[in-house]
MARLOLUM-191904 format. One record per residue: residue in three letters; x, y, z of N, C-alpha, C, O in turn. Coordinates in Angstrom, 1 decimal. Atoms other than C-alpha are relative to their C-alpha. Layout:
N
 res    npx    npy    npz   capx   capy   capz    cpx    cpy    cpz    opx    opy    opz
 ALA      X      Y      Z      X      Y      Z      X      Y      Z      X      Y      Z
...
END
This chain:
113
 res    npx    npy    npz   capx   capy   capz    cpx    cpy    cpz    opx    opy    opz
 MET    0.0    1.4    0.1   15.2  -34.9 -141.0    1.1   -0.4   -0.9    1.4    0.2   -2.0
 PRO   -1.2    0.4    0.7   18.2  -36.9 -142.2   -0.4   -0.5   -1.4   -1.6   -0.9   -1.5
 GLU    0.2    0.5    1.3   18.4  -38.0 -145.8    0.5   -1.5   -0.1    1.6   -1.8    0.4
 ILE   -0.4    1.4    0.1   18.5  -41.8 -146.5    0.6   -0.1   -1.4    0.0    0.1   -2.5
 THR   -0.7    0.2    1.3   21.2  -42.4 -149.1    0.1   -1.5   -0.5    0.5   -1.7   -1.6
 GLY    0.0    1.3    0.4   20.9  -46.1 -149.2   -0.4   -1.0    1.2   -0.8   -0.5    2.3
 TYR    0.3    1.0   -1.0   20.2  -49.3 -147.1    1.0   -1.2    0.0    1.5   -1.5   -1.1
 HIS   -0.7    1.2   -0.1   22.1  -52.2 -145.8   -0.9   -1.2    0.6   -1.5   -0.9    1.6
 ALA    0.7    1.1   -0.6   20.5  -55.6 -145.2    1.0   -1.0    0.4    1.8   -1.4   -0.5
 HIS   -1.1    1.0   -0.4   22.7  -58.0 -143.2   -0.8   -1.3    0.2   -1.7   -1.4    1.1
 VAL    0.5    1.4    0.0   21.8  -61.7 -143.7    0.9   -0.7    1.0    2.1   -0.9    0.8
 TYR   -0.8    0.7   -1.0   22.9  -63.6 -140.6   -0.1   -1.5   -0.3   -1.1   -2.1   -0.8
 PHE    0.0    1.4    0.3   24.0  -67.2 -140.8    1.0   -0.7    0.9    1.8    0.0    1.5
 ASP   -1.0    0.8   -0.8   26.1  -70.0 -139.1    0.5   -1.0   -0.9    0.2   -1.1   -2.1
 ALA   -0.6    1.1    0.8   28.0  -73.0 -140.3   -1.0   -0.8   -0.7   -0.8   -1.2   -1.9
 GLU    1.0    0.8    0.6   24.8  -74.9 -140.9   -0.8    0.7   -1.1   -1.4    0.0   -2.0
 THR    0.8   -0.7    0.9   23.0  -72.2 -142.8    0.9    0.9   -1.0    0.3    1.7   -1.7
 GLN   -0.7   -0.8    0.8   25.9  -70.7 -144.7   -0.4   -0.2   -1.5   -0.5    0.8   -2.2
 ASP    0.3    0.3    1.4   25.0  -72.3 -148.1   -1.4    0.6   -0.3   -1.6    1.2   -1.3
 LEU    1.4   -0.5    0.2   21.3  -71.2 -147.7    0.1    1.5    0.0   -0.7    2.2   -0.7
 ALA   -0.2   -1.5    0.0   22.5  -67.6 -146.9    0.7    0.5   -1.3    0.3    1.5   -1.8
 GLN   -0.7   -0.5    1.2   24.8  -67.4 -149.9   -0.9   -0.1   -1.2   -0.9    0.8   -2.0
 LYS    1.0    0.1    1.0   22.1  -68.7 -152.2   -0.9    1.2    0.0   -1.2    1.7   -1.0
 LEU    1.0   -1.1   -0.2   19.7  -66.1 -150.8    0.6    1.3   -0.5    0.0    2.0   -1.3
 CYS   -0.7   -1.2    0.4   22.3  -63.3 -151.2    0.2    0.1   -1.5    0.0    1.1   -2.1
 GLU   -0.3    0.2    1.5   23.3  -64.4 -154.7   -1.4    0.3   -0.8   -1.4    1.0   -1.8
 ASP    1.3   -0.2    0.7   19.6  -64.6 -155.8   -0.5    1.4    0.1   -0.9    2.0   -0.9
 VAL    0.5   -1.5   -0.1   18.6  -61.1 -154.5    0.9    0.9   -0.7    0.4    2.0   -1.2
 SER   -1.0   -1.0    0.8   21.7  -59.5 -156.1   -0.1   -0.4   -1.5    0.3    0.5   -2.3
 ARG    0.2    0.3    1.4   20.9  -61.2 -159.4   -1.3    0.5   -0.5   -1.4    1.0   -1.6
 LEU    1.4   -0.5    0.4   17.2  -60.2 -159.4   -0.2    1.5    0.2   -1.1    2.0   -0.6
 PHE    0.1   -1.4   -0.3   17.5  -56.6 -158.1    1.3    0.8    0.0    2.3    0.1    0.0
 PRO   -1.2   -0.7    0.0   20.0  -53.8 -158.1    0.6    0.1    1.4    0.6    1.2    2.0
 VAL   -0.6    0.2   -1.4   21.7  -55.0 -154.9    1.5   -0.4   -0.1    1.9   -1.3   -0.9
 GLN   -1.4    0.3   -0.1   25.4  -55.1 -154.2    0.3   -1.0    1.2    0.1   -0.7    2.3
 MET   -0.3    1.0   -1.0   26.4  -58.3 -152.4    1.3    0.2    0.5    2.2    0.3   -0.3
 GLY   -1.4    0.0   -0.6   29.3  -58.1 -150.0    0.5   -1.4    0.3   -0.2   -2.3   -0.2
 ARG   -0.5    1.2   -0.3   31.4  -60.9 -148.7   -0.7   -0.7    1.0   -1.3   -0.2    1.9
 MET    0.6    1.0   -1.0   30.2  -63.9 -146.8    1.0   -0.1    1.1    2.1   -0.8    1.0
 HIS   -0.9   -0.1   -1.2   31.8  -63.2 -143.4   -0.2   -1.2    0.9   -1.2   -1.2    1.5
 ALA    0.1    1.1   -0.9   32.4  -66.5 -141.5    0.6    0.4    1.3    1.5   -0.4    1.8
 ARG   -0.4   -0.5   -1.4   33.1  -64.5 -138.3   -0.9    1.3    0.2   -1.5    1.8   -0.7
 ASN    0.7   -1.2   -0.4   31.5  -61.6 -136.5    0.7    1.2   -0.5    1.9    1.3   -0.2
 VAL   -0.6   -1.3    0.6   32.2  -58.2 -138.2   -0.8    1.2    0.5   -2.0    1.2    0.5
 GLY    0.5   -1.3   -0.5   31.6  -54.7 -136.8   -1.1   -0.3    1.2   -0.8   -1.1    2.1
 PRO    1.0    0.2   -1.1   28.4  -54.6 -134.6   -0.8   -1.3   -0.1   -1.6   -1.7    0.8
 HIS    0.9    1.2    0.3   27.0  -57.8 -135.9    0.4   -1.2    0.9    1.6   -1.6    0.9
 PRO   -0.3    1.1   -0.9   26.7  -60.8 -133.5    0.0   -1.3   -0.5    0.1   -2.3    0.2
 ARG   -0.1    1.3    0.7   26.7  -63.5 -136.0    0.7    0.2   -1.4    0.9    1.3   -1.9
 TRP   -0.5   -0.1    1.4   28.3  -64.3 -139.3   -1.0    0.6   -0.9   -2.2    0.5   -0.7
 SER    1.0   -0.8    0.8   26.8  -62.2 -142.0    0.5    0.3   -1.4    1.7    0.2   -1.7
 CYS   -0.3   -0.6    1.4   26.6  -61.0 -145.6   -0.7    1.3   -0.1   -1.9    1.3    0.2
 GLN    0.7   -1.3    0.1   25.8  -57.4 -146.3   -0.5    0.2   -1.4    0.2    0.0   -2.4
 LEU    0.7   -0.4    1.3   23.4  -56.4 -149.2   -0.2    1.5    0.1   -0.8    2.0    1.0
 GLY    0.1   -1.4    0.1   23.6  -52.8 -150.2   -0.9    0.4   -1.1   -0.9   -0.3   -2.2
 PHE    0.9   -0.3    1.1   20.9  -51.1 -152.2   -0.5    1.5    0.2   -0.5    2.0    1.3
 ALA    0.5   -1.3   -0.1   19.5  -47.7 -153.0   -1.4    0.1    0.5   -2.2   -0.8    0.5
 PRO    1.5   -0.2   -0.5   16.3  -46.1 -151.6   -1.1   -0.4   -0.9   -2.1   -1.0   -0.4
 ASP    1.0    0.3    0.9   14.5  -46.6 -154.8   -0.3   -1.5   -0.3   -1.2   -1.9   -1.0
 ALA    0.2    1.5    0.0   15.0  -50.5 -154.5   -0.7   -0.5    1.2   -1.1   -1.7    1.3
 PHE    0.6    0.5   -1.2   13.5  -50.7 -151.0   -1.2   -0.8   -0.3   -1.3   -1.9    0.2
 ASP    1.3    0.7    0.2   10.0  -51.6 -152.2    0.0   -1.2   -0.7   -0.9   -2.0   -0.6
 GLN   -0.2    1.3    0.7   11.3  -54.5 -154.3    0.8   -1.0    0.9    0.5   -2.2    1.0
 VAL   -1.0    0.9   -0.8   14.1  -55.9 -152.1   -0.6   -0.4    1.3   -0.5   -1.6    1.6
 ILE    0.4    0.5   -1.3   12.5  -55.9 -148.7   -1.1   -1.0    0.0   -1.0   -2.1    0.6
 PRO    1.0    0.9    0.1    9.3  -57.6 -149.6    0.5   -1.4   -0.6    0.0   -2.5   -0.1
 TRP   -0.6    1.2    0.5   11.3  -60.2 -151.6    0.8   -0.7    1.1    0.6   -1.9    1.3
 LEU   -0.6    0.5   -1.1   13.5  -60.8 -148.6   -0.9   -0.6    1.1   -0.7   -1.7    1.6
 MET    1.0    0.5   -0.9   10.5  -61.2 -146.4   -0.5   -1.3   -0.3   -0.7   -2.2    0.5
 LEU    0.6    1.2    0.4    9.1  -63.9 -148.5    1.0   -1.1   -0.4    0.6   -2.3   -0.6
 ASN   -1.0    1.0    0.4   12.3  -65.8 -149.3    1.2   -0.1    1.0    2.2   -0.6    0.6
 ARG   -1.2    0.1   -1.0   14.5  -65.6 -146.2    0.2   -1.3    0.6    1.2   -1.6    1.2
 ASN   -0.2    1.4   -0.5   13.9  -69.3 -145.3    0.4   -0.2    1.4    1.2   -1.0    1.8
 GLY   -0.3    0.1   -1.4   14.1  -68.7 -141.6    1.2    0.8    0.4    1.5    0.9    1.6
 LEU   -1.3   -0.7   -0.4   17.4  -66.7 -141.8   -0.5    1.4    0.7   -1.5    1.9    0.3
 THR    0.2   -1.4   -0.7   17.5  -63.5 -139.6    0.7    1.0   -0.9    1.7    0.8   -1.4
 ILE   -0.6   -1.1    0.9   18.0  -60.3 -141.6   -0.3    1.3    0.7   -1.4    1.6    1.2
 PHE    0.0   -1.3   -0.7   18.8  -57.0 -140.0    0.2    1.1   -1.1    1.3    1.1   -1.7
 THR   -0.1   -0.9    0.9   18.2  -54.0 -142.2    0.0    1.5    0.6   -0.8    1.8    1.5
 HIS   -0.2   -1.5   -0.5   19.2  -50.2 -141.6    0.1    0.9   -1.2    0.5    0.4   -2.2
 PRO   -0.3   -1.1    1.0   19.2  -47.0 -143.5    1.4    0.5    0.2    2.1    0.4    1.2
 GLU   -1.3   -0.7    0.0   22.4  -45.1 -144.4   -0.3    1.5    0.0   -0.6    2.1   -1.0
 THR    0.2   -1.4    0.0   22.0  -41.5 -143.2    1.3    0.7    0.4    1.4    2.0    0.4
 GLY   -1.2   -0.6   -0.5   25.6  -40.9 -141.9    0.1   -0.1    1.5    1.1    0.1    2.0
 ASN    0.1    0.1   -1.6   24.5  -41.4 -138.2    0.0   -1.5    0.2   -1.0   -2.1    0.4
 HIS    0.0    1.4   -0.1   25.7  -45.0 -137.8   -0.6   -0.5    1.3   -1.3   -1.6    1.2
 LEU    0.6    0.5   -1.3   24.6  -45.3 -134.2   -1.5    0.1   -0.1   -2.2   -1.0    0.1
 ALA    1.4   -0.1    0.1   21.0  -44.0 -134.8   -0.5   -1.0   -1.1   -1.5   -1.6   -0.9
 ASP    0.5    0.9    1.1   20.8  -46.0 -138.1   -0.1   -1.5    0.6   -1.0   -2.2    0.3
 HIS    0.0    1.4   -0.6   21.7  -49.3 -136.2   -0.9   -0.1    1.2   -1.5   -1.2    1.4
 ARG    0.8    0.2   -1.3   19.9  -48.6 -133.0   -1.4    0.5   -0.1   -2.3   -0.1    0.6
 ASP    1.3   -0.6   -0.1   16.9  -46.5 -133.7   -0.9   -0.2   -1.3   -2.1   -0.2   -1.2
 ARG    0.7    0.0    1.3   16.0  -46.9 -137.4    0.0   -1.3   -0.8   -0.3   -1.3   -2.0
 ALA   -0.3    1.4    0.6   16.5  -50.7 -138.1   -1.3   -0.7   -0.1   -2.3   -0.4    0.6
 LEU    1.1    0.9    0.1   14.0  -53.3 -139.2    0.7   -1.4    0.2    1.8   -1.7   -0.3
 TRP   -0.5    1.3   -0.2   14.4  -56.9 -138.2   -1.0   -1.1   -0.6   -2.2   -1.0   -0.5
 MET    0.7    1.1    0.5   13.2  -60.1 -140.0    0.5   -1.1    0.8    1.7   -1.5    0.6
 GLY   -0.4    1.2   -0.8   13.3  -63.1 -137.6    0.4    0.5    1.3    0.0    1.6    1.7
 GLU   -0.4   -0.2   -1.4   15.1  -63.1 -134.3    0.7    1.4    0.1    1.6    1.7   -0.6
 MET   -0.7   -1.2   -0.3   16.1  -59.7 -132.9    1.1   -0.2    0.9    1.0   -0.8    2.0
 LEU   -1.3    0.3   -0.6   19.7  -59.9 -131.8    0.5    1.3    0.6    0.2    2.4    0.3
 LYS   -0.7   -1.2   -0.7   21.8  -57.6 -129.5    1.2    0.3   -0.9    2.1   -0.5   -1.1
 LEU   -1.2   -0.5    0.6   24.3  -55.5 -131.6    0.9    0.5    0.9    0.6    1.0    2.0
 ASP   -1.0   -0.7   -0.8   27.6  -54.3 -130.3    0.2    1.4   -0.5    1.0    1.7   -1.3
 LEU    0.0   -1.3    0.5   27.0  -50.7 -130.7    1.1    1.0    0.5    1.2    2.1    0.1
 SER   -1.0   -0.7   -0.7   29.9  -49.6 -128.7    1.0    0.7   -1.1    1.6    1.7   -0.8
 ILE   -1.0   -0.5    1.0   32.0  -49.1 -132.0   -0.5    1.4   -0.5    0.2    2.1   -1.1
 PHE    0.7   -1.2    0.6   29.5  -46.2 -133.0   -0.1    1.1    1.1   -0.1    2.3    0.8
 GLU    0.3   -0.9   -1.1   29.1  -44.5 -129.5    0.9    1.2    0.0    0.5    2.3    0.3
 LYS   -0.9   -1.1   -0.1   32.2  -42.4 -129.7   -0.1    1.0   -1.2    0.1    2.2   -1.1
 THR    0.1   -1.0    1.3   31.6  -41.0 -133.3   -1.4    0.6   -0.2   -1.5    1.6   -0.9
 ASN    1.4   -0.5    0.3   27.8  -40.5 -133.1   -0.6    0.3    1.3   -1.8    0.2    1.3
 ALA    0.7   -0.2   -1.3   27.0  -39.8 -129.5   -0.9    1.2    0.0   -1.6    1.5    1.1
END
């Protein structure tokens, strides 16, 4: 069984919800041991919408995920573990809050097939 070394939660937004997403990301990173990434106003990596990445350790999962569930204000959040197998982490081991979107997993298929 792979070891989970951390988690990434990707908060998706668009031009209309960017301020809401930024506040959510800033709030969670202030309240919990969460590292907030940049607010990407473009699609990055496999993500089909603009997003901000939140990184956190396995021992913060039970605090961060419930808080996001209750405070996401209609935003879609995609969360996956970090095990070193990016394809499986994004395809098979992920959690969705809100709309389930299609990721572009082709960037991982050559490295983790």
